[in-house]
C-alpha positions in Angstrom: 86.9 -8.6 60.2 88.7 -8.4 56.8 86.5 -8.1 53.7 86.5 -10.9 51.2 86.9 -10.4 47.5 84.6 -12.0 44.9 87.1 -14.9 44.7 87.1 -15.4 48.4 90.6 -13.8 49.2 91.1 -11.5 52.1 91.7 -7.9 51.1 94.0 -7.1 54.0 93.7 -3.8 55.7 96.7 -1.6 56.6 96.1 0.3 59.9 97.2 3.9 60.3 95.8 7.4 60.4 98.6 9.6 59.0 97.5 11.7 56.1 98.8 10.2 52.9 99.8 11.4 49.4 98.1 9.7 46.5 99.4 9.9 42.9 96.4 9.8 40.4 97.0 9.0 36.7 94.3 9.7 34.1 92.7 12.4 36.2 91.1 14.0 33.1 89.5 10.8 32.0 86.0 9.4 32.8 87.0 7.5 35.9 89.9 9.6 37.0 87.9 12.9 37.0 85.2 11.3 39.1 87.7 9.8 41.5 89.4 13.2 41.9 86.2 14.8 42.9 85.4 12.1 45.4 88.7 11.7 47.2 88.8 13.1 50.7 91.4 13.5 53.5 94.3 12.8 51.1 97.0 14.9 49.4 96.6 14.3 45.7 99.1 14.7 43.0 97.8 14.3 39.4 100.2 13.1 36.7 99.0 15.1 33.7 99.8 14.2 30.1 97.7 16.1 27.6 94.5 17.5 29.3 94.9 20.0 32.1 93.4 19.3 35.5 92.2 22.0 37.8 90.8 21.1 41.2 91.1 22.8 44.6 94.2 21.9 46.7 95.4 19.4 44.1 99.0 19.4 42.8 99.6 18.6 39.1 102.8 17.3 37.5 103.3 16.9 33.8 104.2 13.3 32.8 103.4 10.4 30.6 102.9 6.9 31.9 103.9 5.5 28.5 107.5 6.7 29.1 110.0 5.3 31.5 110.2 7.4 34.7 107.0 9.1 33.3 109.3 11.2 31.2 110.5 13.1 34.3 114.0 14.1 35.2 115.6 11.6 37.6 115.6 14.0 40.5 111.9 15.0 40.0 111.0 11.3 39.8 112.9 10.4 42.9 111.3 13.3 44.8 107.9 12.1 43.8 108.6 8.5 44.9 109.7 9.9 48.2 106.3 11.3 49.1 103.7 9.0 47.5 102.0 6.4 49.6 99.5 5.1 47.0 98.9 5.2 43.3 95.4 5.1 41.7 96.1 4.1 38.1 93.2 5.2 35.9 95.2 6.3 32.8 94.4 4.2 29.8 93.5 4.4 26.1 89.9 3.2 25.9 89.2 3.6 22.2 88.9 0.0 21.0 89.4 1.1 17.4 93.0 2.2 17.9 95.5 0.5 15.7 98.5 2.8 16.1 100.1 0.9 19.0 98.9 3.4 21.7 96.7 0.7 23.3 99.8 -1.4 24.0 102.1 1.6 24.8 99.8 3.1 27.4 97.7 0.2 28.7 100.4 -2.4 29.0 103.9 -0.8 28.9 102.4 2.2 30.8 101.1 0.0 33.6 104.7 -1.5 33.8 106.1 2.0 34.4 103.4 2.7 37.0 104.3 -0.6 38.8 108.0 0.3 38.7 107.1 3.7 40.3 105.0 2.0 43.0 107.9 -0.4 43.8 110.4 2.6 44.1 107.9 4.5 46.3 107.1 1.5 48.5 103.4 2.3 47.8 100.2 0.5 47.2 98.8 0.3 43.6 95.1 0.6 42.9 94.9 -0.5 39.3 91.7 0.3 37.4 91.1 -2.5 34.9 87.8 -3.6 33.3 85.2 -6.2 34.0 85.7 -7.5 30.5 89.2 -8.8 30.8 88.0 -12.3 29.9 86.0 -11.1 26.8 86.6 -12.9 23.6 85.7 -12.0 20.0 82.8 -13.7 18.3 84.3 -14.5 14.9 85.1 -11.4 12.8 82.5 -9.3 14.6 84.1 -7.9 17.7 87.7 -8.6 16.7 88.6 -4.9 16.8 86.6 -4.1 19.9 88.4 -6.9 21.8 91.8 -5.3 21.5 91.0 -2.9 24.4 89.9 -5.8 26.7 93.0 -7.8 25.7 95.3 -4.9 26.6 93.7 -4.5 30.0 94.0 -8.3 30.6 97.7 -8.0 29.8 98.1 -5.0 32.1 96.6 -7.0 35.0 99.3 -9.7 34.4 101.9 -6.9 34.5 100.5 -5.8 37.9 100.4 -9.3 39.3 103.9 -10.1 38.1 105.4 -6.9 39.6 105.3 -8.1 43.2 104.0 -4.7 44.5 101.1 -4.5 46.9 98.1 -4.0 44.7 94.3 -3.9 44.4 92.8 -4.7 41.0 89.5 -2.9 40.3 87.2 -4.0 37.4 84.5 -1.6 36.5 81.8 -2.7 34.1 80.4 -0.5 31.2 80.4 3.0 32.6 77.5 5.5 32.2 77.0 9.0 33.6 76.5 10.1 37.1 73.5 8.3 38.6 71.7 11.6 39.4 72.9 14.2 36.9 74.0 11.9 34.1 77.2 13.9 33.8 80.4 12.2 32.5 83.8 13.5 31.3 83.4 11.9 27.9 80.6 10.0 26.2 81.2 6.2 26.1 80.3 3.3 23.9 76.8 3.0 25.4 76.2 6.6 24.5 77.1 5.8 20.9 74.4 3.1 20.9 71.9 5.7 22.3 72.9 8.1 19.6 72.2 5.4 16.9 68.8 4.7 18.4 67.9 8.4 18.5 69.0 8.7 14.9 66.8 5.7 13.9 69.7 3.6 12.5 69.2 0.7 14.9 66.1 -1.0 13.6 67.5 -4.5 14.4 69.5 -5.8 17.4 71.0 -9.3 16.7 71.0 -10.4 20.3 68.8 -12.2 22.7 66.5 -9.6 24.4 66.9 -11.5 27.7 70.7 -11.1 27.9 71.9 -8.8 30.8 73.4 -5.5 29.9 75.7 -4.6 32.7 76.5 -1.0 33.4 77.4 1.1 36.5 77.2 4.9 37.0 80.5 6.7 37.1 79.9 8.1 40.6 79.4 4.5 42.0 82.7 3.5 40.4 84.5 6.5 41.9 83.0 6.0 45.3 84.1 2.4 45.4 87.6 3.2 44.4 87.9 6.0 46.9 86.6 3.8 49.7 89.2 1.2 48.9 92.0 3.8 49.1 90.6 5.6 52.1 90.2 2.4 54.0 93.7 1.4 53.1 92.8 -1.9 51.5 96.0 -3.2 50.2 95.2 -6.4 48.2 92.3 -8.1 46.5 90.3 -8.0 43.2 87.0 -6.1 43.1 84.3 -6.2 40.4 82.3 -3.0 40.2 79.4 -4.3 38.2 75.7 -4.7 38.5 75.9 -8.5 38.5 72.5 -10.1 39.0 71.0 -6.6 39.3 71.7 -5.8 35.6 68.8 -4.9 33.4 67.9 -7.2 30.5 68.8 -5.9 27.1 65.2 -5.3 26.2 64.6 -3.5 29.4 67.5 -1.1 28.8 66.5 -0.5 25.2 62.9 0.2 26.4 64.2 2.9 28.8 66.0 4.6 25.8 63.0 4.3 23.5 60.5 5.6 26.1 62.7 8.5 27.0 63.3 9.5 23.4 59.5 9.5 22.8 59.0 11.7 25.9 61.2 14.3 24.1 59.1 14.0 20.9 61.7 11.8 19.0 59.8 9.3 16.9 61.6 6.0 17.1 60.4 2.4 17.0 61.4 -0.3 19.4 64.2 -2.2 17.7 63.5 -5.7 16.6 65.5 -8.5 18.3 66.7 -11.3 16.0 68.9 -14.3 16.6 72.5 -13.5 15.9 72.9 -16.4 13.4 69.9 -15.2 11.4 71.4 -11.6 11.3 74.8 -12.8 10.2 73.4 -15.2 7.6 70.4 -13.5 6.1 69.9 -9.9 7.3 73.3 -8.4 7.9 74.8 -8.6 4.4 71.7 -7.0 2.8 71.1 -4.5 5.7 74.7 -3.2 6.0 75.4 -3.0 2.3 72.4 -0.8 1.8 73.6 1.8 4.3 75.7 4.9 3.4 79.4 4.4 4.3 79.4 6.7 7.3 76.3 5.2 8.9 77.5 1.7 8.1 80.7 2.3 10.1 78.7 3.6 13.0 76.4 0.5 12.9 79.4 -1.8 12.7 81.0 -0.1 15.8 77.7 -0.6 17.7 77.6 -4.3 16.7 81.2 -4.7 17.9 80.4 -3.0 21.2 77.4 -5.2 21.8 79.1 -8.4 20.7 82.2 -7.8 22.9 80.5 -6.4 26.0 77.3 -8.4 26.2 79.2 -11.7 26.2 76.4 -14.0 25.3 74.2 -13.5 28.3 76.9 -13.9 31.0 76.2 -12.4 34.4 79.2 -10.5 35.7 80.6 -11.2 39.2 80.0 -8.3 41.5 81.8 -7.2 44.6 79.4 -4.3 45.4 78.1 -6.0 48.6 81.7 -6.2 49.9 82.3 -2.6 48.9 79.1 -1.5 50.6 80.4 -3.1 53.8 83.5 -0.8 53.5 81.1 2.2 53.3 80.7 2.5 49.5 77.4 3.5 48.0 75.0 0.7 47.0 74.0 0.4 43.3 71.1 2.9 42.6 68.1 2.0 40.5 69.4 0.9 37.1 66.5 2.3 35.1 66.7 5.7 36.8 70.5 5.9 36.3 70.2 5.0 32.6 67.4 7.5 32.1 69.5 10.3 33.7 72.5 9.3 31.6 70.4 9.4 28.4 68.9 12.7 29.5 72.4 14.3 29.9 73.5 13.0 26.5 70.2 14.2 24.8 70.5 17.6 26.4 74.0 18.1 25.2 72.9 17.1 21.7 70.0 19.5 21.5 67.1 17.1 21.9 64.1 18.6 23.6 64.9 22.1 22.3 63.3 24.0 19.5 65.1 24.4 16.2 65.9 28.0 17.0 67.4 27.0 20.4 69.5 24.3 18.7 70.9 26.8 16.2 71.6 29.3 18.9 
């Protein structure tokens, strides 16, 4: 029986057992690297832009999604379209503070180039978007952070308008591997953890009961791989915790308790109503901070404002994905603790001063 998406549409499954070739973009990134390690039974070609990719039995090809034909010679491009059956499009600029046009060039125009390739190849596109495509800015706060979500929303429209067979995948906030905490690059939530460890987050201007939705990177990779391996050819899937998400105060408590277990002396941040912070506390609190710390705090506020979304519970397709054979969501507290542990280990916490210097 066909699996239904969160919106009730049939995914459609394409039968067949022949070994396929998959083109993977963004293989050096957070999601792409995890997907590369998880894929099985497929010939994988990685389109590599800046960072090299080394993985057993994987072919790499230099190219840039932001350029027409990926910047390849016409013959090389044609040869690639002739052997690719599916494209997993993970390449994206994720820094929401970019103002140099690279968000639009890579996330929107680049997706158009990928869709054109898929059309030429007669392939299926697995487009990795974000669970925050409908996010909106809350006044001035979050206006910068929202640019990433807006670019991904526009990219989805590019995919839908292209006419190619496609699956849209929307991961939530991504943390490290659910067991090891490992991740290709530390993300926005890690920056919040860093601020808490440094003691520069004494106040959080949000409701402590709001859900904070995150998913481990291995869960995201496994879900994507299952969709590709099961030849699902249409549908929209939300890879999010949904109603299993921790409350904000529960997530903050995990970080505080773990920091204290390492001997880091930090207090539980105080939650205050957003309007009180903006009207009475923020102007005094922020102006008193050194410029570098103030920038970091503002970035954290933008992250929370944009990606908490006033207590909204995200839709989740994890039950449908589990029916395809994907892994269920692990314990949220344990996953967060392992992710914080990996970040803390990389930054020398839990070591003596001599060990840190060495």
